[in-house]
C-alpha positions in Angstrom: 0.0 0.0 0.0 3.0 2.3 0.6 3.8 2.2 -3.1 0.2 2.8 -4.1 -0.2 5.9 -2.1 3.2 7.5 -2.8 2.3 9.0 -6.2 -0.9 10.7 -4.9 0.4 12.1 -1.5 1.6 15.3 -3.1 -1.8 16.0 -4.7 -3.7 15.0 -1.6 -1.7 17.3 0.7 -2.6 20.5 -1.1 -6.3 19.8 -0.7 -6.0 20.6 3.0 -8.9 18.3 3.9 -10.3 18.4 7.5 -9.8 14.9 8.7 -12.5 13.3 10.9 -11.6 11.3 14.0 -11.2 7.6 13.3 -13.8 5.3 14.7 -13.7 1.5 14.8 -16.8 -0.4 13.7 -17.6 -4.1 14.2 -17.5 -6.5 11.3 -20.7 -6.5 9.3 -23.4 -8.8 10.7 -24.7 -9.5 7.3 -21.6 -11.5 6.4 -21.9 -15.0 7.8 -19.4 -17.7 8.2 -20.1 -20.6 5.8 -18.3 -23.9 5.8 -17.6 -25.0 2.3 -15.7 -28.0 0.8 -12.0 -27.4 0.3 -11.9 -27.8 -3.6 -14.5 -25.1 -4.1 -13.1 -22.7 -1.5 -9.6 -22.9 -2.8 -10.3 -22.2 -6.5 -7.6 -19.6 -6.6 -7.0 -19.5 -10.3 -9.4 -18.4 -13.1 -10.5 -20.8 -15.8 -8.0 -21.2 -18.6 -8.7 -19.1 -21.6 -7.2 -19.0 -25.0 -6.8 -15.2 -24.8 -3.4 -14.1 -23.6 -3.7 -12.2 -20.2 -3.0 -8.4 -20.5 -2.9 -7.5 -16.8 -1.6 -9.3 -13.7 -2.8 -7.8 -10.5 -1.8 -8.9 -6.9 -4.2 -8.5 -4.0 -2.1 -7.2 -1.1 -3.5 -8.8 2.0 -2.3 -8.1 5.6 -3.5 -9.3 9.0 -3.0 -8.3 12.6 -4.1 -10.3 15.7 -5.6 -8.6 18.7 -6.4 -11.7 20.9 -10.2 -11.3 20.7 -10.2 -10.7 16.9 -8.0 -10.7 13.8 -8.2 -7.6 11.5 -7.6 -8.0 7.8 -6.6 -5.2 5.5 -6.1 -5.3 1.8 -6.0 -3.3 -1.5 -5.4 -4.2 -5.1 -2.5 -2.8 -7.0 -4.2 -0.5 -9.6 -7.3 1.4 -10.5 -8.6 -1.1 -13.1 -8.4 -4.0 -10.7 -10.0 -1.9 -7.9 -13.0 -0.9 -10.1 -13.5 -4.4 -11.3 -13.5 -5.9 -7.7 -15.8 -3.1 -6.5 -18.4 -4.4 -9.0 -17.9 -8.2 -8.5 -16.7 -8.3 -4.9 -14.1 -10.2 -2.9 -14.2 -13.7 -1.3 -12.3 -14.1 2.0 -11.4 -17.6 3.2 -10.0 -18.6 6.6 -7.9 -21.8 6.9 -7.4 -23.3 10.4 -7.2 -26.7 12.0 -11.0 -26.8 12.0 -11.1 -26.5 8.2 -11.8 -23.9 5.6 -14.4 -21.2 6.3 -15.8 -18.6 3.9 -15.8 -15.4 5.9 -17.1 -13.2 3.2 -18.6 -13.8 -0.2 -19.0 -11.1 -2.8 -17.9 -8.4 -0.3 -18.3 -5.0 -2.0 -18.3 -1.3 -0.9 -21.6 0.0 0.3 -23.5 2.2 -2.1 -23.1 5.9 -2.4 -26.6 6.4 -1.0 -25.8 4.3 2.0 -22.7 6.3 2.7 -24.5 9.6 2.5 -27.2 8.3 4.8 -24.7 6.8 7.2 -22.3 9.7 7.6 -23.0 13.4 8.2 -22.7 16.0 5.5 -19.7 17.6 7.4 -17.7 14.3 7.3 -15.3 15.3 4.5 -13.5 11.9 4.5 -16.7 10.0 4.1 -17.7 12.4 1.2 -14.3 11.7 -0.4 -14.8 7.9 0.0 -18.2 8.1 -1.6 -17.1 10.3 -4.5 -13.9 8.4 -5.5 -15.8 5.0 -5.3 -19.2 5.8 -6.9 -18.9 9.4 -8.1 -19.0 10.7 -11.7 -16.2 13.3 -11.2 -13.6 11.6 -13.3 -11.9 13.4 -16.0 -13.3 12.7 -19.5 -11.4 12.6 -22.8 -13.0 15.8 -23.8 -11.7 17.5 -20.7 -8.0 16.7 -21.1 -5.4 19.4 -21.9 -4.1 17.3 -24.7 -6.1 16.5 -27.9 -8.4 13.6 -27.2 -7.1 10.2 -28.4 -3.4 11.2 -28.1 -0.9 9.6 -25.7 -0.9 12.8 -23.6 -4.7 12.5 -23.1 -4.4 8.9 -22.1 -1.7 9.7 -19.6 -3.9 12.5 -18.1 -6.8 10.0 -17.7 -4.5 7.4 -16.1 -3.1 9.9 -13.6 -6.6 11.1 -12.7 -7.8 7.5 -12.1 -4.7 6.6 -10.1 -5.2 9.6 -7.9 -8.8 8.6 -7.2 -7.7 5.1 -6.3 -4.9 6.4 -4.1 -7.3 8.6 -2.2 -9.5 5.6 -1.5 -6.4 3.7 -0.1 -5.5 6.7 2.1 -9.0 7.2 3.4 -9.1 3.5 4.4 -5.9 4.0 6.4 -7.2 7.0 8.3 -10.6 5.7 9.1 -11.4 2.1 10.2 -15.2 2.5 9.5 -14.6 3.8 6.0 -12.1 1.0 5.3 -14.8 -1.6 6.1 -17.4 0.3 4.0 -15.0 0.5 1.1 -14.5 -3.3 1.3 -10.8 -2.9 2.3 -11.1 -4.2 5.9 -12.7 -7.1 7.7 -12.7 -8.0 11.4 -12.8 -11.7 12.2 -14.2 -12.1 15.7 -14.9 -15.8 15.5 -11.3 -16.7 16.5 -9.7 -18.2 19.6 -6.8 -16.8 21.4 -3.5 -18.7 20.8 -4.8 -20.5 17.7 -3.1 -20.2 14.3 -5.0 -19.1 11.2 -4.4 -18.5 7.5 -6.4 -16.3 5.2 -6.9 -16.2 1.4 -8.4 -13.2 -0.5 -9.5 -13.7 -4.1 -12.0 -12.3 -6.6 -15.5 -13.6 -6.2 -15.9 -13.6 -10.0 -12.8 -14.1 -12.2 -12.6 -11.9 -15.2 -14.4 -14.0 -17.9 -12.5 -12.2 -20.7 -9.1 -13.0 -19.1 -8.1 -9.4 -19.4 -7.4 -9.3 -15.7 -5.3 -12.1 -14.1 -5.4 -11.8 -10.3 -2.9 -13.1 -7.9 -4.8 -13.9 -4.7 -3.7 -12.5 -1.4 -2.4 -14.9 1.2 -1.5 -14.5 4.9 -0.2 -17.6 6.7 0.5 -18.7 10.3 -1.2 -15.8 12.1 -1.1 -16.6 15.8 -3.9 -14.9 17.6 -2.5 -13.1 20.7 -3.1 -9.5 22.1 -1.5 -6.8 19.9 1.4 -4.8 21.1 1.9 -1.4 19.3 4.9 -1.2 17.0 7.7 1.2 18.0 8.1 4.3 15.9 11.9 4.5 16.0 12.4 7.6 13.8 14.8 10.2 15.3 13.4 13.7 15.4 15.6 16.7 14.4 14.6 20.3 15.2 15.5 23.8 14.1 14.3 27.0 15.8 13.1 29.4 13.2 11.9 32.2 15.4 11.5 32.9 19.1 8.0 31.2 18.9 8.4 28.6 16.1 10.3 25.3 16.0 10.4 23.0 12.9 10.5 19.3 13.6 11.7 16.8 11.0 11.7 13.0 11.0 11.8 10.0 8.6 8.3 9.0 7.5 9.0 5.3 7.0 6.0 3.3 5.8 3.5 5.8 7.4 1.5 8.7 5.9 -0.2 10.4 8.9 1.1 11.2 12.4 0.3 12.6 15.8 2.8 15.1 17.3 2.8 15.3 21.1 4.3 18.2 23.1 4.8 19.1 26.8 6.6 21.5 29.0 9.4 19.8 30.8 7.9 17.7 33.5 4.3 18.4 32.4 1.6 16.4 30.7 1.7 15.4 27.1 -0.7 17.2 24.7 -1.4 17.0 21.0 0.3 19.7 19.0 -1.9 19.0 16.0 -5.7 19.0 16.3 -6.2 16.6 13.3 -4.0 13.7 12.0 -1.0 15.4 10.4 -0.4 14.5 6.8 3.0 15.8 5.5 3.0 18.1 2.5 4.9 16.4 -0.3 6.2 18.3 -3.4 5.0 17.0 -6.7 7.5 14.9 -8.7 10.0 15.0 -5.9 11.2 11.9 -4.0 10.7 12.8 -0.4 10.9 10.5 2.7 10.9 13.1 5.5 8.1 14.9 7.3 8.3 18.5 8.3 6.0 20.0 11.0 6.0 23.6 12.3 5.0 24.2 15.9 4.3 27.6 17.5 4.7 28.2 21.2 3.9 31.4 23.0 6.1 31.1 26.1 9.8 30.5 26.5 11.1 27.4 28.2 12.1 23.8 27.7 9.7 21.7 25.5 9.8 18.0 24.8 8.4 16.5 21.6 7.6 13.0 20.4 5.7 11.5 17.4 3.3 8.6 16.9 2.3 7.2 13.5 -1.0 5.9 12.3 -0.4 2.5 10.7 -2.4 0.6 8.0 -4.7 -0.9 10.6 -5.7 2.4 12.2 -3.6 1.8 15.3 -1.1 4.3 16.8 2.5 3.2 17.2 4.5 3.6 20.4 6.0 7.1 20.7 9.3 7.9 19.0 12.4 8.9 21.0 11.8 12.3 22.8 13.6 15.4 21.7 14.1 18.4 23.9 13.9 21.9 22.5 14.9 25.1 24.4 12.6 28.0 23.4 13.9 31.0 25.2 14.6 34.7 25.0 16.4 35.6 21.7 17.3 39.2 22.7 20.9 39.5 23.9 21.9 42.0 26.6 23.7 45.2 25.7 27.5 44.8 25.1 30.1 45.8 27.8 33.2 47.9 27.2 36.7 46.7 28.3 38.4 49.7 30.1 41.7 48.3 31.5 44.0 45.2 31.5 46.8 44.8 34.0 49.4 41.9 34.0 50.8 40.7 37.4 53.6 38.2 37.9 53.6 36.9 41.5 56.6 35.1 43.0 55.1 31.6 42.4 55.7 31.9 38.6 52.2 32.4 37.5 51.0 35.2 35.2 47.7 36.9 36.2 45.6 39.3 34.2 43.2 41.8 35.9 40.5 42.7 33.5 38.1 45.7 34.0 35.0 46.6 32.1 31.8 48.7 32.3 28.2 48.3 31.0 25.6 51.1 30.7 22.5 48.9 31.2 22.1 46.0 33.6 19.2 43.8 32.4 17.0 41.9 34.8 17.9 38.5 33.1 21.7 39.2 33.0 23.4 36.0 34.2 27.1 37.3 34.2 30.2 37.9 32.1 32.7 35.7 30.3 36.2 36.9 29.5 37.3 35.2 26.2 40.8 34.9 24.8 41.8 34.3 21.1 45.1 33.4 19.4 44.8 31.5 16.2 48.1 29.7 16.5 47.2 28.7 20.1 43.5 27.7 20.0 42.7 27.6 16.3 39.4 29.3 15.4 37.9 29.0 18.8 37.7 31.6 21.6 39.1 30.3 24.9 37.2 31.0 28.2 39.6 32.5 30.8 37.5 31.8 33.9 35.9 28.6 35.0 32.6 30.2 35.9 30.8 33.3 34.6 31.6 36.5 36.6 28.7 37.8 38.7 26.6 40.5 36.9 27.2 42.8 39.9 31.0 42.8 39.2 33.0 44.8 36.7 36.4 43.2 37.3 38.0 39.7 37.4 41.4 38.2 37.6 42.3 35.4 35.2 45.3 33.0 35.1 47.0 33.5 31.7 50.2 31.5 32.4 51.6 30.0 29.2 49.4 32.1 26.9 51.0 34.2 24.2 49.8 37.7 23.4 46.4 37.6 21.8 42.9 39.3 21.6 40.4 39.6 24.5 36.6 40.3 24.6 34.2 40.3 27.5 30.8 38.7 26.7 27.6 39.5 28.6 25.4 36.5 28.9 21.7 36.3 29.9 19.8 33.4 31.4 18.6 32.2 28.0 22.2 31.9 26.7 22.1 35.0 24.5 25.5 36.8 24.3 26.8 40.2 23.4 30.5 41.0 23.0 32.7 43.9 23.7 35.0 45.3 21.1 38.2 43.1 20.9 41.3 44.5 22.6 44.8 43.2 22.7 46.2 41.5 25.8 50.0 41.4 26.0 51.5 38.4 27.8 55.2 37.4 27.9 55.9 33.7 28.5 59.3 32.7 29.8 58.7 29.0 30.5 59.5 26.4 27.8 57.1 23.5 27.1 58.0 20.0 28.5 59.4 17.2 26.3 56.9 15.2 24.2 56.2 11.7 25.4 55.3 8.3 23.9 57.4 8.7 20.7 56.5 5.7 18.4 57.1 4.6 14.8 55.1 2.4 12.4 57.3 1.1 9.5 56.0 -0.2 6.2 57.9 -2.7 4.1 58.6 -0.1 1.4 60.4 2.2 3.9 57.6 4.5 4.8 57.5 5.4 8.5 54.9 7.2 10.5 56.1 8.9 13.7 53.5 9.8 16.5 53.9 11.3 19.9 51.8 12.8 22.7 51.4 16.6 23.0 53.6 18.1 25.7 51.5 21.2 26.6 48.6 23.4 25.5 50.7 26.4 24.4 52.8 24.5 21.8 53.1 26.4 18.5 54.9 23.6 16.6 57.2 20.6 16.9 60.7 19.9 15.6 61.9 16.4 14.6 65.6 15.4 14.4 67.2 12.2 13.1 70.6 10.5 13.0 72.0 7.2 11.6 73.9 6.7 14.9 73.6 8.2 18.3 77.2 9.5 18.0 76.5 11.3 14.8 75.4 15.0 14.5 71.6 15.3 14.7 69.8 16.9 11.7 66.3 18.4 11.4 64.0 16.2 9.2 61.9 19.3 8.3 62.9 23.0 8.5 59.2 24.0 8.9 57.6 23.3 12.2 55.0 20.5 12.5 51.6 21.6 13.8 50.4 18.0 14.4 51.7 15.2 16.6 52.4 13.1 13.6 55.1 13.0 10.8 55.6 10.9 7.7 59.1 9.9 6.7 60.7 7.7 4.0 63.7 5.4 4.9 66.3 4.2 2.5 66.3 0.4 2.4 69.6 0.0 0.5 72.0 1.5 3.1 74.4 -0.2 5.5 73.0 1.4 8.6 70.6 -1.1 10.2 68.9 1.5 12.5 67.8 5.1 12.3 67.2 7.3 15.4 64.6 10.0 16.0 63.8 12.6 18.7 61.3 15.4 18.9 60.8 18.7 20.9 58.2 21.4 21.3 58.3 25.1 20.7 55.6 27.4 22.3 54.0 30.6 20.9 56.7 32.7 22.7 59.4 30.8 20.8 60.6 28.9 23.9 62.2 25.6 22.9 61.5 22.7 25.2 63.8 19.7 25.9 64.2 16.8 23.5 62.2 13.6 24.0 63.7 10.2 24.6 65.6 8.8 21.5 63.6 6.3 19.5 65.5 3.5 17.7 63.8 2.3 14.4 64.8 -0.8 12.5 65.1 -0.2 8.8 63.0 -2.6 6.6 64.8 -5.2 4.5 64.3 -6.2 0.9 65.6 -9.8 1.5 63.1 -12.6 2.0 63.4 -14.7 5.2 64.9 -18.2 5.2 62.7 -21.3 4.5 61.7 -23.7 7.3 62.3 -27.4 6.9 60.9 -30.6 8.5 62.9 -32.1 11.3 60.8 -35.0 12.6 57.3 -36.4 11.9 55.3 -39.4 13.1 51.7 -40.6 13.2 50.1 -42.1 16.4 46.8 -42.2 18.2 47.1 -38.5 19.0 47.3 -37.5 15.3 50.0 -36.3 12.9 53.0 -35.0 14.9 55.5 -32.7 13.3 58.5 -30.7 14.3 59.9 -28.1 11.9 63.1 -26.0 12.1 62.4 -22.3 11.3 65.0 -19.9 10.0 66.7 -17.7 12.6 66.3 -14.4 10.8 66.3 -11.4 13.2 63.5 -9.6 11.4 61.2 -12.7 11.4 57.6 -11.8 12.3 55.5 -15.0 12.1 55.2 -18.5 10.6 52.2 -20.1 8.9 51.4 -23.8 8.7 49.3 -25.0 5.7 47.6 -28.3 4.9 46.0 -29.8 1.8 45.2 -33.2 0.3 47.0 -34.5 -2.8 43.7 -34.3 -4.6 43.2 -30.6 -3.7 45.1 -27.6 -5.1 44.0 -25.1 -2.4 46.1 -24.9 0.8 44.3 -24.4 4.1 45.8 -22.4 7.0 46.1 -24.6 10.0 48.1 -22.6 12.6 50.0 -19.3 13.0 53.1 -19.1 15.2 54.6 -15.9 16.5 58.3 -15.6 15.6 59.4 -14.5 19.1 57.7 -17.6 20.6 59.4 -19.8 18.0 62.8 -18.3 18.7 62.3 -18.9 22.5 61.9 -22.6 21.6 65.2 -22.8 19.8 63.5 -22.0 16.5 61.5 -25.3 16.6 57.9 -25.4 15.5 56.0 -28.3 17.1 52.5 -29.1 16.1 50.1 -32.1 16.3 47.3 -32.1 13.7 44.2 -34.3 13.8 42.4 -33.9 10.5 39.6 -36.1 9.3 40.5 -39.7 8.5 41.1 -40.1 4.8 41.6 -43.4 3.0 41.6 -41.9 -0.5 44.3 -39.2 -0.4 47.5 -38.2 1.4 47.8 -35.1 3.5 50.5 -32.5 2.6 51.9 -29.9 5.1 54.2 -26.9 4.4 55.5 -23.9 6.3 55.6 -20.2 5.1 57.7 -17.7 7.0 57.1 -13.9 6.9 59.4 -11.2 8.2 58.6 -7.7 9.6 58.8 -6.2 6.1 55.9 -8.4 4.9 58.2 -10.5 2.7 57.5 -14.2 2.4 59.9 -17.1 2.2 57.5 -19.0 0.1 56.2 -22.5 1.0 58.7 -25.0 2.3 59.1 -28.5 0.9 55.9 -30.4 1.7 55.6 -33.2 4.1 53.3 -36.0 2.7 51.6 -38.4 5.1 48.7 -40.8 5.1 46.2 -40.7 8.0 43.8 -43.6 8.2 41.6 -44.9 10.9 41.1 -48.6 11.5 39.4 -50.4 8.6 37.0 -52.3 10.9 34.1 -50.5 12.4 33.6 -51.7 16.0 29.9 -52.6 16.4 27.6 -55.6 16.9 24.8 -56.4 14.5 22.0 -58.7 15.7 20.0 -60.2 12.8 16.6 -61.8 13.2 14.2 -63.1 10.6 11.2 -65.3 9.7 9.0 -66.3 6.8 5.7 -64.4 6.6 3.4 -66.8 4.8 0.6 -64.3 4.1 3.0 -62.0 2.2 5.0 -64.8 0.7 8.4 -63.4 1.7 11.3 -64.0 4.1 11.6 -60.9 6.2 14.8 -59.8 8.0 15.4 -57.1 10.6 18.5 -56.1 12.6 19.8 -53.9 15.4 23.2 -52.2 15.7 24.9 -51.7 19.1 28.2 -50.1 20.1 28.5 -47.8 17.1 30.5 -44.8 18.5 33.3 -44.0 16.1 31.2 -43.1 13.1 27.8 -41.5 12.5 25.0 -43.8 11.4 24.1 -41.2 8.7 27.5 -41.9 7.1 26.8 -45.7 6.8 24.7 -48.2 4.9 24.0 -51.9 5.2 24.7 -54.8 2.8 22.6 -58.0 2.8 24.2 -61.3 1.9 22.3 -64.6 1.0 23.3 -68.2 0.6 20.7 -69.5 -1.8 19.4 -73.1 -1.8 22.1 -75.4 -3.4 24.8 -72.7 -3.2 28.0 -73.1 -1.1 28.7 -69.3 -1.0 27.0 -66.2 0.5 26.4 -63.8 -2.3 25.6 -60.0 -2.2 21.9 -59.3 -2.5 21.2 -55.6 -1.9 22.1 -52.5 0.2 19.8 -50.5 2.4 20.0 -47.0 3.9 21.2 -46.6 7.5 17.7 -45.8 8.7 16.1 -48.8 6.8 17.2 -51.8 8.8 14.7 -54.2 7.1 14.8 -56.5 4.1 12.2 -58.8 2.4 13.2 -61.7 0.2 10.5 -62.9 -2.2 12.7 -65.5 -4.0 12.2 -68.4 -1.7 9.9 -71.1 -3.0 7.9 -73.8 -1.3 10.1 -76.0 0.8 13.4 -74.1 0.1 15.8 -72.9 2.8 18.2 -69.9 2.7 20.8 -68.4 5.0 21.4 -64.6 5.5 23.8 -62.2 7.2 24.3 -58.4 7.2 27.3 -56.1 7.3 27.6 -52.3 8.0 29.7 -50.3 5.5 30.8 -46.7 5.7 31.1 -44.2 2.8 34.9 -44.0 3.2 35.3 -47.8 2.6 35.3 -49.3 6.2 33.1 -52.2 7.2 31.9 -54.0 10.3 32.1 -57.7 11.1 29.2 -59.8 9.8 26.1 -60.2 11.9 24.9 -63.6 13.1 23.7 -66.0 10.4 19.9 -66.5 10.2 18.4 -69.5 8.4 14.8 -69.2 7.0 12.7 -72.0 5.5 9.7 -71.5 3.3 7.1 -74.1 4.4 5.9 -76.5 1.7 2.5 -75.9 0.3 -0.4 -77.9 1.6 -1.7 -80.6 -0.8 
């Protein structure tokens, strides 16, 4: 139904229809429940016709259980199908454990006269339902903007018809009583709580001309239990347009009408809209969000939430609540900075005494905020110099400006609604003599191609930039990697991989806005990447026992080794499978031995192959080592006991065998089958007769003749070639026929 109504929402929204309150009516008493035979009730397809079908229309059927009833909602897919079914009617079937019931036969909309008599003249939605269903207000060919008979005229007619059909669908969503009167809703009250039901909706009369081919609607496995409202999880966004207007926006989802609830913080929830809210959609624009404008006449904190009307006329649970502050938007008059004095007490701090004046003191004035700005120090943000606003009764404050360079200062006047006014900026001159501390946590990430990323932790808040120095040896002279200062705590460098120096060394220091240079950080030693692949591992010892396949490999002792990978495959497979990963440091601590016991699945058809790949810190691989090939077979005899029994069944004329299996633990029964062997009369050997599935432990022999005797036994065989010991031998005699 969502797709049906999308195209007509834009047209409907501009009509500004007054929506009536939705009222639920009981299911029509005139529709009785009739029990019919299953073949007649389930005639879902029309008679076969020689004419090729032109239209295929699906009946969209939905159901919702309430415990005491089940509500069904439906709609066809297009105007043509809707008009046809309004004339011929719907047949609604219910399928349950009790059988198949015909809930409604030839269910049609009530007539226009019945609608006008049932609803008042001021009920605009009822008037719309009557007009779009039975009215004569459709556009005619002579009324189109395009010349009658042209494609443009046909498109206009189609758009007009689809809009009428879409209005009927929307009206059925907004009003339960109208949905029933439009034959788009049915309430099944003859249901039991906890029972499961299925429903089928189909045309009462299939189109005899085969111009319309309908796909019946089907809802299965509806469990009848009390309904719980669905959550409306759309998040609400707000924007304050004026001191009295706030715009709310949310994702519409599969809904078309909403209820907006508002309350003062801590108060009772009230509807912000008097009628169900239908979002205004622009024509020919794909739009999925709803926009609602609310007007409040008092400042304060408001909370909003939204409920949606679903297809069954129920309200969803509320959406998450959003809080909106609607306060005073008039800022206080601005202050004027009159004096700034810098004081340097003996404890090493730098204090600024700031004085200002203000002509008018408003009643809602909350206080003052001194704000400092230096682009190199704090970027584009103004920095607050006091932890709390200064009292509105004061015109002076003392701020700690230790470590701050010379910058700009304003004093902001703040009211209780958060409105601010600012004084004219003035310069505050501060001289810093204390250098920043050394950076910490210097670290390096090295890539195999020589790229290195240096990171460190900031040393202080007043750092202007950082300087990075490097050397190939700690005894060499240090050089700056970049003459320009680094504003971030990160630097990218490229190392040469073809030099003899194995290591490179880095250190970093900070410079503040007053050009004070801090001490160097601790020296970081970085290992240069190598272009040589690591050595290849080789197998030292291997054996197979009850624990599995045991291996001991000797790994290469390269210093830059990072990890080793053990792979396995069968000789019938080209793809290697990763079995285990070994850290190089752990392997080195074990004298470079890699010990591993593998227990793969038993395989009597192929051999297993194992190989080691070593990878160094530069990401270079040694390639796979020479493969170790080994067979891993489990015992060929399946340990179990088969007990065979049998007798001759005279009335069926057959020898019948049955058997049980005990002690089967090492293999699944699903991976087995049974073979039956027979020693025929006059034969010295037991010969194979047949096989049975693992779950069919029965066999019937119809070859015995009167007076003949045969012997039988059974074996269990697995799909991988193993077999059990034979069962006990059973001898069966076919009794001679009576003369």
